[in-house]
ZADREN-844050 format. One line per 10 residues: their letters; for each residue x negated, y, z negated of N, C-alpha, C. Coordinates in nm, 2 decimals. Layout:
a> X/Y/Z/X/Y/Z/X/Y/Z; ...
! end
This chain:
mdkvkigipr> 9.09/-1.73/-3.31/8.98/-1.63/-3.29/8.85/-1.70/-3.27; 8.77/-1.66/-3.16/8.65/-1.73/-3.13/8.54/-1.70/-3.24; 8.45/-1.79/-3.26/8.35/-1.78/-3.36/8.24/-1.67/-3.30; 8.18/-1.61/-3.40/8.08/-1.51/-3.36/7.96/-1.59/-3.30; 7.90/-1.54/-3.20/7.78/-1.60/-3.14/7.66/-1.51/-3.15; 7.55/-1.56/-3.20/7.43/-1.48/-3.22/7.32/-1.53/-3.12; 7.26/-1.43/-3.05/7.16/-1.47/-2.96/7.02/-1.45/-3.03; 6.93/-1.54/-3.01/6.80/-1.54/-3.06/6.70/-1.54/-2.95; 6.62/-1.43/-2.93/6.52/-1.43/-2.83/6.40/-1.53/-2.86; 6.36/-1.61/-2.76/6.26/-1.71/-2.78/6.12/-1.65/-2.77
gihyyysgif> 6.09/-1.56/-2.86/5.96/-1.49/-2.86/5.93/-1.44/-3.00; 5.81/-1.39/-3.02/5.76/-1.33/-3.14/5.81/-1.40/-3.27; 5.92/-1.34/-3.33/5.97/-1.39/-3.46/6.03/-1.53/-3.45; 6.07/-1.57/-3.34/6.13/-1.70/-3.32/6.03/-1.81/-3.36; 5.90/-1.79/-3.33/5.80/-1.89/-3.36/5.75/-1.89/-3.51; 5.80/-1.79/-3.58/5.77/-1.78/-3.73/5.89/-1.83/-3.81; 6.01/-1.78/-3.76/6.13/-1.80/-3.84/6.24/-1.88/-3.78; 6.21/-1.94/-3.66/6.31/-2.01/-3.58/6.37/-2.13/-3.66; 6.29/-2.20/-3.73/6.34/-2.32/-3.81/6.44/-2.27/-3.92; 6.39/-2.16/-3.99/6.48/-2.11/-4.09/6.61/-2.06/-4.04
wkyffkkcni> 6.61/-1.98/-3.93/6.73/-1.93/-3.87/6.82/-2.04/-3.83; 6.77/-2.15/-3.77/6.85/-2.26/-3.72/6.94/-2.31/-3.84; 6.87/-2.34/-3.95/6.95/-2.40/-4.06/7.03/-2.30/-4.14; 6.99/-2.17/-4.14/7.06/-2.07/-4.21/7.20/-2.05/-4.14; 7.20/-2.03/-4.01/7.32/-2.00/-3.94/7.41/-2.13/-3.92; 7.34/-2.24/-3.92/7.42/-2.37/-3.92/7.50/-2.38/-4.05; 7.43/-2.35/-4.16/7.50/-2.36/-4.29/7.61/-2.25/-4.30; 7.60/-2.14/-4.23/7.70/-2.04/-4.23/7.81/-2.06/-4.13; 7.79/-2.18/-4.05/7.89/-2.21/-3.95/7.90/-2.11/-3.84; 7.79/-2.06/-3.80/7.78/-1.95/-3.70/7.71/-2.01/-3.58
dviyssktth> 7.76/-1.99/-3.46/7.70/-2.04/-3.34/7.58/-1.96/-3.30; 7.47/-2.02/-3.25/7.35/-1.96/-3.21/7.32/-2.00/-3.07; 7.27/-1.91/-2.98/7.22/-1.94/-2.85/7.08/-1.88/-2.84; 6.99/-1.95/-2.77/6.86/-1.91/-2.75/6.83/-1.87/-2.61; 6.74/-1.78/-2.59/6.70/-1.75/-2.45/6.62/-1.87/-2.40; 6.61/-1.88/-2.27/6.53/-1.99/-2.21/6.39/-1.98/-2.24; 6.31/-2.08/-2.21/6.17/-2.07/-2.22/6.11/-1.96/-2.13; 6.00/-1.91/-2.16/5.94/-1.80/-2.09/5.92/-1.83/-1.94; 5.96/-1.74/-1.85/5.94/-1.76/-1.71/5.87/-1.63/-1.66; 5.82/-1.64/-1.53/5.76/-1.52/-1.47/5.87/-1.41/-1.46
eileigksla> 5.99/-1.45/-1.44/6.10/-1.34/-1.43/6.12/-1.27/-1.56; 6.12/-1.35/-1.67/6.13/-1.29/-1.80/6.02/-1.19/-1.83; 5.90/-1.23/-1.79/5.78/-1.15/-1.81/5.80/-1.02/-1.73; 5.84/-1.03/-1.61/5.85/-0.91/-1.52/5.95/-0.81/-1.57; 6.06/-0.86/-1.62/6.16/-0.78/-1.68/6.10/-0.71/-1.81; 6.04/-0.78/-1.89/5.98/-0.72/-2.01/5.87/-0.61/-1.97; 5.79/-0.64/-1.87/5.69/-0.54/-1.83/5.76/-0.41/-1.78; 5.87/-0.42/-1.72/5.94/-0.31/-1.66/6.00/-0.22/-1.78; 6.02/-0.28/-1.89/6.08/-0.21/-2.01/5.98/-0.16/-2.11; 5.87/-0.23/-2.12/5.77/-0.20/-2.23/5.67/-0.09/-2.20
pdemclsmkv> 5.63/-0.02/-2.29/5.52/0.08/-2.27/5.39/0.00/-2.23; 5.31/0.06/-2.16/5.19/-0.01/-2.11/5.10/-0.06/-2.22; 5.10/0.02/-2.33/5.02/-0.02/-2.45/5.06/-0.15/-2.52; 5.18/-0.19/-2.49/5.23/-0.31/-2.56/5.15/-0.44/-2.51; 5.13/-0.53/-2.60/5.06/-0.65/-2.56/5.16/-0.74/-2.47; 5.10/-0.84/-2.41/5.17/-0.93/-2.32/5.28/-1.00/-2.40; 5.25/-1.04/-2.52/5.35/-1.11/-2.61/5.47/-1.03/-2.63; 5.46/-0.90/-2.66/5.57/-0.81/-2.68/5.65/-0.78/-2.55; 5.58/-0.78/-2.44/5.65/-0.76/-2.31/5.74/-0.88/-2.29; 5.68/-1.00/-2.32/5.76/-1.12/-2.30/5.88/-1.12/-2.39
ylghissleg> 5.86/-1.07/-2.51/5.97/-1.06/-2.61/6.09/-0.98/-2.56; 6.05/-0.86/-2.50/6.15/-0.77/-2.45/6.23/-0.84/-2.33; 6.16/-0.92/-2.25/6.22/-0.99/-2.15/6.32/-1.09/-2.20; 6.29/-1.16/-2.31/6.38/-1.25/-2.37/6.50/-1.18/-2.42; 6.48/-1.07/-2.49/6.60/-0.99/-2.54/6.69/-0.96/-2.42; 6.63/-0.91/-2.31/6.71/-0.87/-2.20/6.79/-0.99/-2.14; 6.73/-1.11/-2.14/6.80/-1.23/-2.09/6.93/-1.27/-2.17; 6.94/-1.22/-2.29/7.06/-1.25/-2.37/7.17/-1.15/-2.36; 7.14/-1.04/-2.29/7.24/-0.93/-2.27/7.37/-0.98/-2.22; 7.48/-0.96/-2.29/7.61/-0.99/-2.24/7.65/-1.14/-2.26
kcdyilipri> 7.56/-1.22/-2.33/7.59/-1.36/-2.35/7.62/-1.39/-2.49; 7.62/-1.29/-2.58/7.65/-1.32/-2.72/7.71/-1.19/-2.78; 7.75/-1.21/-2.91/7.81/-1.09/-2.98/7.70/-1.00/-3.04; 7.60/-1.07/-3.09/7.48/-0.99/-3.15/7.35/-1.06/-3.10; 7.25/-0.98/-3.10/7.11/-1.03/-3.08/7.03/-1.00/-3.21; 6.97/-1.11/-3.26/6.90/-1.10/-3.39/6.76/-1.05/-3.36; 6.72/-0.93/-3.42/6.59/-0.88/-3.41/6.55/-0.82/-3.54; 6.47/-0.89/-3.62/6.42/-0.84/-3.75/6.34/-0.71/-3.73; 6.34/-0.63/-3.83/6.25/-0.51/-3.83/6.16/-0.52/-3.95; 6.03/-0.56/-3.92/5.94/-0.59/-4.03/5.83/-0.50/-4.03
drfdnynqtc> 5.81/-0.43/-4.15/5.70/-0.34/-4.17/5.59/-0.41/-4.24; 5.61/-0.45/-4.36/5.51/-0.52/-4.44/5.58/-0.61/-4.54; 5.51/-0.71/-4.58/5.57/-0.80/-4.69/5.52/-0.74/-4.82; 5.40/-0.68/-4.82/5.35/-0.60/-4.94/5.22/-0.53/-4.88; 5.16/-0.46/-4.97/5.04/-0.38/-4.92/4.93/-0.46/-4.86; 4.92/-0.58/-4.90/4.81/-0.67/-4.86/4.86/-0.78/-4.76; 4.98/-0.76/-4.71/5.04/-0.85/-4.61/5.12/-0.77/-4.51; 5.05/-0.69/-4.43/5.11/-0.60/-4.33/5.12/-0.67/-4.20; 5.20/-0.61/-4.11/5.22/-0.67/-3.97/5.18/-0.56/-3.87; 5.18/-0.60/-3.75/5.16/-0.51/-3.63/5.27/-0.41/-3.63
tnflaiydla> 5.24/-0.28/-3.60/5.34/-0.18/-3.60/5.45/-0.21/-3.50; 5.43/-0.29/-3.40/5.53/-0.32/-3.30/5.64/-0.41/-3.36; 5.61/-0.48/-3.47/5.71/-0.55/-3.54/5.81/-0.46/-3.60; 5.77/-0.34/-3.64/5.86/-0.24/-3.69/5.93/-0.16/-3.58; 5.87/-0.14/-3.47/5.92/-0.05/-3.36/6.01/-0.13/-3.26; 5.99/-0.26/-3.25/6.06/-0.33/-3.14/6.22/-0.32/-3.15; 6.27/-0.31/-3.27/6.41/-0.30/-3.29/6.47/-0.18/-3.23; 6.40/-0.06/-3.26/6.45/0.07/-3.21/6.43/0.07/-3.06; 6.33/0.01/-3.00/6.31/0.01/-2.86/6.42/-0.07/-2.79; 6.45/-0.19/-2.85/6.56/-0.27/-2.79/6.69/-0.20/-2.81
nhyfktplln> 6.71/-0.13/-2.92/6.84/-0.07/-2.94/6.86/0.05/-2.84; 6.75/0.10/-2.79/6.76/0.20/-2.69/6.80/0.15/-2.55; 6.75/0.03/-2.52/6.76/-0.03/-2.39/6.89/-0.11/-2.37; 6.94/-0.18/-2.47/7.04/-0.28/-2.45/7.17/-0.24/-2.52; 7.28/-0.29/-2.45/7.41/-0.26/-2.50/7.47/-0.36/-2.60; 7.42/-0.48/-2.60/7.47/-0.58/-2.70/7.43/-0.54/-2.84; 7.52/-0.54/-2.93/7.48/-0.49/-3.07/7.37/-0.58/-3.12; 7.28/-0.51/-3.19/7.16/-0.58/-3.25/7.19/-0.61/-3.40; 7.15/-0.73/-3.44/7.16/-0.77/-3.58/7.02/-0.78/-3.64; 7.00/-0.71/-3.75/6.86/-0.70/-3.80/6.86/-0.71/-3.95
ynidnknhll> 6.75/-0.75/-4.00/6.72/-0.73/-4.14/6.58/-0.66/-4.16; 6.57/-0.58/-4.26/6.45/-0.51/-4.28/6.37/-0.57/-4.39; 6.24/-0.58/-4.36/6.14/-0.63/-4.46/6.03/-0.53/-4.48; 6.02/-0.48/-4.60/5.91/-0.38/-4.64/5.88/-0.40/-4.79; 5.82/-0.31/-4.85/5.78/-0.32/-4.99/5.90/-0.34/-5.08; 6.01/-0.28/-5.04/6.13/-0.28/-5.13/6.23/-0.39/-5.09; 6.24/-0.42/-4.96/6.34/-0.51/-4.91/6.28/-0.64/-4.87; 6.33/-0.75/-4.91/6.28/-0.88/-4.88/6.38/-0.96/-4.80; 6.35/-1.08/-4.76/6.43/-1.16/-4.67/6.58/-1.17/-4.72; 6.59/-1.22/-4.84/6.73/-1.24/-4.89/6.81/-1.11/-4.89
dglieigevl> 6.75/-1.00/-4.93/6.82/-0.87/-4.93/6.87/-0.84/-4.79; 6.79/-0.87/-4.69/6.83/-0.84/-4.55/6.94/-0.93/-4.51; 6.93/-1.06/-4.55/7.03/-1.16/-4.51/7.17/-1.12/-4.57; 7.17/-1.07/-4.69/7.29/-1.03/-4.76/7.36/-0.92/-4.68; 7.27/-0.83/-4.63/7.33/-0.72/-4.54/7.38/-0.78/-4.41; 7.32/-0.87/-4.35/7.37/-0.94/-4.23/7.50/-1.01/-4.27; 7.51/-1.07/-4.38/7.63/-1.13/-4.43/7.75/-1.04/-4.43; 7.72/-0.92/-4.47/7.83/-0.81/-4.48/7.88/-0.78/-4.33; 7.79/-0.78/-4.24/7.83/-0.75/-4.10/7.91/-0.87/-4.04; 7.87/-0.99/-4.08/7.94/-1.11/-4.03/8.05/-1.16/-4.12
hlskmkviea> 8.08/-1.08/-4.22/8.20/-1.11/-4.31/8.17/-1.24/-4.39; 8.05/-1.26/-4.43/8.01/-1.37/-4.51/8.00/-1.33/-4.66; 8.05/-1.41/-4.75/8.03/-1.37/-4.89/7.89/-1.38/-4.93; 7.85/-1.31/-5.04/7.72/-1.31/-5.09/7.68/-1.45/-5.14; 7.78/-1.52/-5.20/7.75/-1.66/-5.24/7.72/-1.75/-5.13; 7.79/-1.73/-5.02/7.77/-1.81/-4.90/7.63/-1.79/-4.84; 7.59/-1.66/-4.84/7.46/-1.62/-4.78/7.35/-1.68/-4.87; 7.36/-1.68/-5.00/7.26/-1.73/-5.09/7.25/-1.88/-5.08; 7.36/-1.95/-5.06/7.36/-2.09/-5.04/7.29/-2.13/-4.91; 7.32/-2.06/-4.81/7.26/-2.09/-4.68/7.11/-2.05/-4.68
yeyaclkere> 7.08/-1.95/-4.75/6.93/-1.91/-4.76/6.86/-2.02/-4.84; 6.91/-2.07/-4.94/6.84/-2.18/-5.02/6.83/-2.31/-4.94; 6.93/-2.34/-4.86/6.93/-2.46/-4.78/6.83/-2.44/-4.67; 6.82/-2.32/-4.60/6.73/-2.30/-4.49/6.59/-2.30/-4.54; 6.56/-2.25/-4.66/6.43/-2.25/-4.72/6.38/-2.39/-4.75; 6.47/-2.48/-4.79/6.44/-2.62/-4.82/6.40/-2.69/-4.69; 6.48/-2.67/-4.59/6.46/-2.74/-4.46/6.33/-2.68/-4.39; 6.30/-2.55/-4.41/6.18/-2.50/-4.35/6.06/-2.55/-4.43; 6.06/-2.57/-4.56/5.95/-2.63/-4.63/5.93/-2.77/-4.59; 6.03/-2.84/-4.57/6.02/-2.98/-4.52/5.95/-2.99/-4.39
wrkskneeqk> 5.99/-2.90/-4.30/5.93/-2.89/-4.17/5.78/-2.85/-4.17; 5.75/-2.75/-4.25/5.61/-2.71/-4.27/5.52/-2.82/-4.33; 5.58/-2.89/-4.43/5.50/-3.00/-4.49/5.47/-3.11/-4.39; 5.57/-3.14/-4.31/5.55/-3.24/-4.20/5.44/-3.20/-4.10; 5.44/-3.08/-4.06/5.34/-3.03/-3.97/5.21/-3.02/-4.03; 5.20/-2.99/-4.16/5.07/-2.98/-4.23/5.01/-3.12/-4.24; 5.09/-3.22/-4.27/5.05/-3.36/-4.28/5.00/-3.41/-4.14; 5.07/-3.37/-4.04/5.03/-3.41/-3.90/4.90/-3.35/-3.87; 4.87/-3.23/-3.90/4.74/-3.17/-3.87/4.63/-3.24/-3.95; 4.65/-3.28/-4.07/4.55/-3.35/-4.15/4.52/-3.49/-4.09
rilngkdkkv> 4.62/-3.55/-4.04/4.60/-3.69/-3.97/4.51/-3.67/-3.85; 4.53/-3.57/-3.78/4.45/-3.54/-3.66/4.31/-3.51/-3.70; 4.29/-3.43/-3.80/4.16/-3.40/-3.85/4.08/-3.52/-3.90; 4.15/-3.61/-3.96/4.08/-3.73/-4.01/4.06/-3.84/-3.90; 4.11/-3.82/-3.78/4.10/-3.91/-3.68/3.96/-3.91/-3.61; 3.93/-4.00/-3.53/3.80/-4.02/-3.47/3.78/-3.94/-3.33; 3.90/-3.90/-3.28/3.90/-3.83/-3.15/3.83/-3.70/-3.16; 3.78/-3.65/-3.04/3.73/-3.51/-3.03/3.85/-3.42/-3.06; 3.83/-3.31/-3.12/3.94/-3.22/-3.16/3.90/-3.07/-3.15; 4.00/-2.99/-3.12/3.98/-2.84/-3.11/4.09/-2.77/-3.19
livshaynih> 4.04/-2.67/-3.26/4.14/-2.58/-3.33/4.17/-2.46/-3.25; 4.30/-2.43/-3.23/4.34/-2.31/-3.16/4.38/-2.21/-3.26; 4.31/-2.10/-3.27/4.34/-1.99/-3.37/4.41/-1.88/-3.29; 4.53/-1.86/-3.33/4.61/-1.75/-3.27/4.74/-1.74/-3.34; 4.82/-1.64/-3.30/4.96/-1.63/-3.35/5.05/-1.74/-3.29; 5.14/-1.78/-3.37/5.23/-1.88/-3.33/5.30/-1.85/-3.20; 5.34/-1.73/-3.18/5.41/-1.69/-3.06/5.32/-1.70/-2.93; 5.19/-1.70/-2.95/5.10/-1.72/-2.84/5.08/-1.87/-2.82; 5.05/-1.94/-2.93/5.01/-2.09/-2.92/5.13/-2.17/-2.85; 5.25/-2.14/-2.90/5.36/-2.23/-2.86/5.45/-2.18/-2.75
ddfiggsiss> 5.42/-2.07/-2.70/5.50/-2.02/-2.58/5.43/-2.09/-2.46; 5.51/-2.17/-2.39/5.46/-2.25/-2.28/5.39/-2.16/-2.17; 5.44/-2.04/-2.16/5.39/-1.95/-2.05/5.25/-1.90/-2.09; 5.23/-1.89/-2.22/5.10/-1.83/-2.27/5.00/-1.93/-2.31; 5.04/-2.01/-2.41/4.94/-2.10/-2.47/4.97/-2.25/-2.44; 5.09/-2.28/-2.40/5.13/-2.42/-2.38/5.04/-2.49/-2.28; 5.01/-2.42/-2.17/4.92/-2.48/-2.07/4.78/-2.51/-2.12; 4.74/-2.43/-2.21/4.60/-2.45/-2.27/4.60/-2.58/-2.35; 4.70/-2.60/-2.43/4.71/-2.72/-2.51/4.72/-2.84/-2.41; 4.79/-2.83/-2.31/4.81/-2.94/-2.21/4.68/-2.97/-2.14
mleqnkikvv> 4.60/-2.87/-2.11/4.47/-2.89/-2.04/4.38/-2.97/-2.14; 4.38/-2.93/-2.26/4.29/-3.00/-2.36/4.33/-3.15/-2.38; 4.46/-3.17/-2.39/4.51/-3.31/-2.40/4.48/-3.39/-2.28; 4.49/-3.33/-2.16/4.46/-3.40/-2.04/4.31/-3.45/-2.04; 4.23/-3.37/-2.11/4.09/-3.41/-2.12/4.06/-3.49/-2.25; 4.17/-3.55/-2.30/4.16/-3.64/-2.42/4.10/-3.57/-2.54; 4.14/-3.44/-2.56/4.10/-3.36/-2.68/4.22/-3.34/-2.76; 4.22/-3.38/-2.89/4.33/-3.36/-2.98/4.33/-3.21/-3.02; 4.45/-3.15/-3.03/4.47/-3.01/-3.06/4.52/-2.99/-3.20; 4.45/-2.90/-3.27/4.49/-2.86/-3.41/4.54/-2.72/-3.40
ysnyflpeet> 4.65/-2.68/-3.46/4.71/-2.55/-3.44/4.70/-2.47/-3.58; 4.65/-2.35/-3.57/4.63/-2.27/-3.69/4.76/-2.25/-3.77; 4.87/-2.24/-3.70/4.99/-2.20/-3.77/5.07/-2.32/-3.83; 5.01/-2.44/-3.81/5.08/-2.56/-3.86/5.03/-2.60/-4.00; 4.94/-2.53/-4.05/4.90/-2.55/-4.19/4.99/-2.46/-4.28; 4.99/-2.49/-4.41/5.08/-2.41/-4.50/5.03/-2.27/-4.51; 5.12/-2.17/-4.48/5.07/-2.03/-4.48/5.01/-1.98/-4.61; 5.07/-2.03/-4.72/5.01/-1.99/-4.85/4.87/-2.04/-4.87; 4.84/-2.15/-4.81/4.71/-2.21/-4.82/4.61/-2.14/-4.73; 4.65/-2.11/-4.60/4.56/-2.05/-4.51/4.54/-1.90/-4.55
skmseklsks> 4.64/-1.84/-4.60/4.62/-1.70/-4.64/4.51/-1.69/-4.75; 4.52/-1.78/-4.84/4.42/-1.78/-4.95/4.28/-1.82/-4.90; 4.27/-1.92/-4.80/4.14/-1.96/-4.75/4.08/-1.85/-4.66; 4.16/-1.76/-4.61/4.10/-1.65/-4.53/4.01/-1.56/-4.60; 4.02/-1.56/-4.73/3.92/-1.48/-4.81/3.78/-1.53/-4.80; 3.76/-1.65/-4.76/3.63/-1.71/-4.74/3.56/-1.64/-4.62; 3.64/-1.59/-4.53/3.59/-1.52/-4.41/3.60/-1.37/-4.42; 3.70/-1.32/-4.49/3.72/-1.18/-4.50/3.80/-1.15/-4.62; 3.75/-1.07/-4.72/3.82/-1.04/-4.84/3.90/-0.91/-4.82; 3.88/-0.84/-4.71/3.94/-0.71/-4.69/4.06/-0.71/-4.59
lywkyskesi> 4.08/-0.82/-4.52/4.18/-0.83/-4.42/4.32/-0.82/-4.49; 4.40/-0.74/-4.43/4.54/-0.72/-4.49/4.65/-0.74/-4.40; 4.62/-0.80/-4.28/4.73/-0.84/-4.19/4.78/-0.98/-4.21; 4.90/-1.00/-4.25/4.95/-1.13/-4.29/4.93/-1.24/-4.19; 4.97/-1.22/-4.07/4.96/-1.33/-3.97/4.82/-1.35/-3.93; 4.73/-1.25/-3.93/4.59/-1.27/-3.90/4.52/-1.35/-4.00; 4.56/-1.32/-4.13/4.50/-1.40/-4.24/4.54/-1.55/-4.23; 4.67/-1.57/-4.20/4.71/-1.71/-4.19/4.65/-1.78/-4.07; 4.61/-1.71/-3.97/4.55/-1.77/-3.85/4.40/-1.81/-3.88; 4.33/-1.71/-3.93/4.18/-1.74/-3.95/4.16/-1.83/-4.07
gaiplcekvn> 4.26/-1.83/-4.16/4.25/-1.92/-4.28/4.25/-2.07/-4.25; 4.29/-2.10/-4.13/4.28/-2.24/-4.09/4.14/-2.29/-4.06; 4.05/-2.19/-4.03/3.91/-2.23/-3.99/3.84/-2.30/-4.10; 3.84/-2.25/-4.23/3.77/-2.33/-4.33/3.83/-2.46/-4.36; 3.96/-2.48/-4.32/4.02/-2.61/-4.34/3.99/-2.71/-4.23; 3.92/-2.66/-4.13/3.90/-2.75/-4.01/3.75/-2.77/-3.98; 3.68/-2.81/-4.08/3.54/-2.83/-4.06/3.51/-2.95/-3.97; 3.61/-3.04/-3.96/3.59/-3.16/-3.88/3.62/-3.14/-3.73; 3.67/-3.02/-3.69/3.69/-3.00/-3.55/3.56/-2.99/-3.47; 3.56/-3.01/-3.34/3.44/-3.01/-3.26/3.42/-2.87/-3.19
giiflstfpc> 3.53/-2.79/-3.20/3.52/-2.66/-3.14/3.65/-2.58/-3.17; 3.64/-2.45/-3.14/3.75/-2.35/-3.18/3.78/-2.27/-3.06; 3.91/-2.25/-3.03/3.95/-2.16/-2.92/4.02/-2.04/-2.99; 3.98/-1.92/-2.97/4.05/-1.80/-3.01/4.13/-1.75/-2.90; 4.26/-1.74/-2.92/4.36/-1.71/-2.81/4.43/-1.58/-2.85; 4.43/-1.48/-2.76/4.51/-1.36/-2.78/4.56/-1.31/-2.65; 4.65/-1.21/-2.66/4.71/-1.15/-2.54/4.67/-1.00/-2.53; 4.64/-0.96/-2.41/4.59/-0.82/-2.39/4.70/-0.73/-2.40; 4.69/-0.61/-2.46/4.57/-0.56/-2.54/4.59/-0.56/-2.69; 4.60/-0.67/-2.75/4.63/-0.68/-2.90/4.51/-0.62/-2.97
gldslvhelm> 4.54/-0.51/-3.04/4.43/-0.45/-3.12/4.39/-0.53/-3.24; 4.49/-0.59/-3.31/4.45/-0.67/-3.42/4.36/-0.78/-3.39; 4.40/-0.86/-3.29/4.32/-0.98/-3.25/4.19/-0.94/-3.19; 4.18/-0.83/-3.12/4.05/-0.79/-3.07/3.95/-0.76/-3.18; 3.99/-0.71/-3.29/3.91/-0.69/-3.40/3.88/-0.81/-3.48; 3.99/-0.88/-3.52/3.98/-1.00/-3.61/3.90/-1.11/-3.54; 3.93/-1.14/-3.41/3.86/-1.25/-3.34/3.71/-1.22/-3.33; 3.68/-1.09/-3.30/3.54/-1.05/-3.29/3.47/-1.08/-3.42; 3.53/-1.04/-3.53/3.47/-1.06/-3.66/3.44/-1.21/-3.69; 3.54/-1.29/-3.65/3.53/-1.44/-3.67/3.42/-1.50/-3.58
irkmekpyln> 3.42/-1.45/-3.46/3.32/-1.51/-3.36/3.18/-1.49/-3.41; 3.15/-1.38/-3.48/3.02/-1.35/-3.53/2.98/-1.44/-3.64; 3.08/-1.51/-3.70/3.05/-1.60/-3.81/3.05/-1.75/-3.76; 3.08/-1.77/-3.64/3.09/-1.91/-3.59/2.96/-1.98/-3.57; 2.96/-2.11/-3.62/2.85/-2.20/-3.60/2.89/-2.31/-3.50; 3.02/-2.33/-3.49/3.07/-2.44/-3.39/3.08/-2.38/-3.26; 3.09/-2.46/-3.15/3.12/-2.41/-3.02/3.26/-2.34/-3.02; 3.27/-2.23/-2.95/3.40/-2.15/-2.95/3.42/-2.10/-2.81; 3.55/-2.07/-2.78/3.59/-2.01/-2.66/3.69/-1.90/-2.69; 3.66/-1.78/-2.64/3.75/-1.66/-2.66/3.84/-1.64/-2.54
lviddlssmt> 3.97/-1.67/-2.54/4.06/-1.65/-2.43/4.15/-1.53/-2.45; 4.15/-1.44/-2.36/4.24/-1.32/-2.37/4.33/-1.33/-2.24; 4.46/-1.35/-2.27/4.56/-1.37/-2.16/4.62/-1.24/-2.12; 4.62/-1.20/-2.00/4.70/-1.08/-1.96/4.79/-1.12/-1.84; 4.87/-1.03/-1.80/4.97/-1.06/-1.69/4.91/-1.08/-1.56; 4.78/-1.06/-1.54/4.71/-1.09/-1.42/4.62/-1.21/-1.42; 4.62/-1.28/-1.54/4.54/-1.40/-1.55/4.57/-1.51/-1.46; 4.47/-1.57/-1.40/4.48/-1.68/-1.32/4.46/-1.81/-1.40; 4.56/-1.90/-1.40/4.54/-2.02/-1.48/4.43/-2.11/-1.42; 4.40/-2.09/-1.29/4.28/-2.16/-1.23/4.15/-2.12/-1.30
gietriesfv> 4.14/-1.99/-1.33/4.02/-1.94/-1.40/4.01/-1.99/-1.54; 4.13/-1.99/-1.61/4.13/-2.04/-1.74/4.10/-2.19/-1.75; 4.16/-2.27/-1.65/4.13/-2.41/-1.65/3.98/-2.44/-1.63; 3.92/-2.36/-1.55/3.77/-2.38/-1.53/3.70/-2.35/-1.66; 3.74/-2.25/-1.73/3.67/-2.22/-1.86/3.69/-2.33/-1.96; 3.81/-2.38/-1.97/3.84/-2.49/-2.06/3.77/-2.62/-2.03; 3.76/-2.65/-1.90/3.68/-2.76/-1.86/3.53/-2.75/-1.90; 3.48/-2.63/-1.88/3.34/-2.61/-1.92/3.33/-2.62/-2.07; 3.43/-2.57/-2.15/3.42/-2.58/-2.29/3.43/-2.73/-2.34; 3.52/-2.81/-2.27/3.53/-2.95/-2.30/3.40/-3.02/-2.28
dlieqg> 3.33/-2.99/-2.16/3.20/-3.05/-2.13/3.10/-3.02/-2.24; 3.10/-2.89/-2.30/3.01/-2.85/-2.40/3.04/-2.94/-2.53; 3.17/-2.96/-2.56/3.20/-3.04/-2.68/3.16/-3.18/-2.66; 3.18/-3.24/-2.54/3.15/-3.37/-2.52/3.00/-3.40/-2.53; 2.92/-3.30/-2.50/2.78/-3.31/-2.50/2.72/-3.29/-2.65; 2.81/-3.23/-2.73/2.77/-3.20/-2.87/2.76/-3.33/-2.96
! end
């Protein structure tokens, strides 16, 4: 009998939980396949499926889900409402599962996270679908948590080395799925590096630390991933500038980034990427920003 194969879309949740999933399913001896890196074709498919009000990042995510259709036994799509009352997420994190379930024929594998259900609870439910014992799921969960902590610690130390270096450096403040998607934020990092600017990423610090540090900038913010993004700013006093990156029309980022910009004393650049953006225009803006930093 062939092993079960799980498809993981390379978007949204992948950039937060991809390391954990990698080791969890490896420990469970389950095969995983990933969608390819984002392409224009994937974006166009996602645009054709998504409501107009969805941000570019969610449209890309739908395109990635579509690209896995028929290639696996299940597609993993978490359904996340909130981690608690003070750590909520975008409503699309809750809705995307139902939208995908409407469009695609491949069975969806999901876990629910809200005030009552947490990650391990959801994984145990997944284990029942995949015929894994509860003990096996708990063992894989603990192993994946350990490997993820090691990875986060390594990235955190890497950021601190860059901050302590003598090179010019820029902090990119954004969601992980924007920063590290080659189609959205990857070219921005490349442009900075080509101009001999070191890049610091807001999501590579320890989330428990950035979440706490975010209170220095806003004590009332209750969106989990926004807190973790802006919480990197107080940790990065040594950077020469800050880039705020979002995708149109993200309501959370439009509010949060505007609030942060009003508090900025360092040079900053606010980039909003949409499906009509010209990378030539973005390149010009980044070059001007680099010139400003070099003159500072």
